[in-house]
C-alpha positions as CSV (number, residue, x, y, z in Angstrom):
1,M,-5.9,12.1,11.5
2,T,-5.1,11.5,7.9
3,E,-3.5,8.4,6.6
4,V,0.3,8.6,6.5
5,I,2.1,7.1,3.5
6,G,5.7,5.8,3.8
7,Y,8.1,3.6,1.9
8,C,8.3,0.0,3.0
9,V,11.8,-1.4,2.4
10,K,10.6,-5.0,2.5
11,C,7.6,-4.6,0.1
12,K,9.6,-2.0,-2.0
13,E,6.5,0.1,-2.4
14,K,4.8,3.1,-0.8
15,R,2.3,1.8,1.8
16,P,0.1,3.3,4.6
17,I,1.8,3.3,8.0
18,A,-0.3,1.4,10.5
19,N,-0.3,2.5,14.2
20,A,1.5,5.7,13.2
21,V,2.8,7.8,16.1
22,Q,4.5,11.2,15.8
23,V,7.9,11.3,17.4
24,T,10.7,13.9,17.6
25,M,14.2,12.9,16.5
26,A,17.3,13.8,18.4
27,N,17.9,16.8,16.1
28,G,14.4,18.2,16.8
29,R,12.8,17.2,13.5
30,P,9.4,15.5,13.6
31,A,8.9,12.0,12.2
32,M,6.2,9.3,12.0
33,K,6.9,5.8,13.3
34,G,4.8,2.7,12.8
35,T,4.5,-0.5,10.9
36,C,3.7,-1.5,7.3
37,S,-0.1,-2.2,6.9
38,V,0.7,-5.2,4.6
39,C,3.8,-7.0,5.9
40,G,4.2,-5.6,9.5
41,T,7.8,-4.3,9.0
42,G,8.8,-1.2,11.0
43,M,8.5,2.0,9.0
44,F,9.8,5.5,9.7
45,K,9.1,8.7,7.8
46,I,10.8,12.0,8.4
47,L,8.4,14.9,8.2
48,P,9.0,18.5,7.1
49,P,10.2,20.9,9.9
50,E,7.5,22.6,11.9
51,K,6.9,26.2,11.0
52,K,7.7,28.7,13.8
């Protein structure tokens, strides 16, 4: 799997998401959930909708 980049609100920079797991939000959209690879803060990135 490729490295997922997200925005860390604690570092205030775009960083790689460590331990990234794809989840589905309540509205059905996909997202990635994990931790910042530098400071360990929780990160969440909403992904584009899946093509049907």
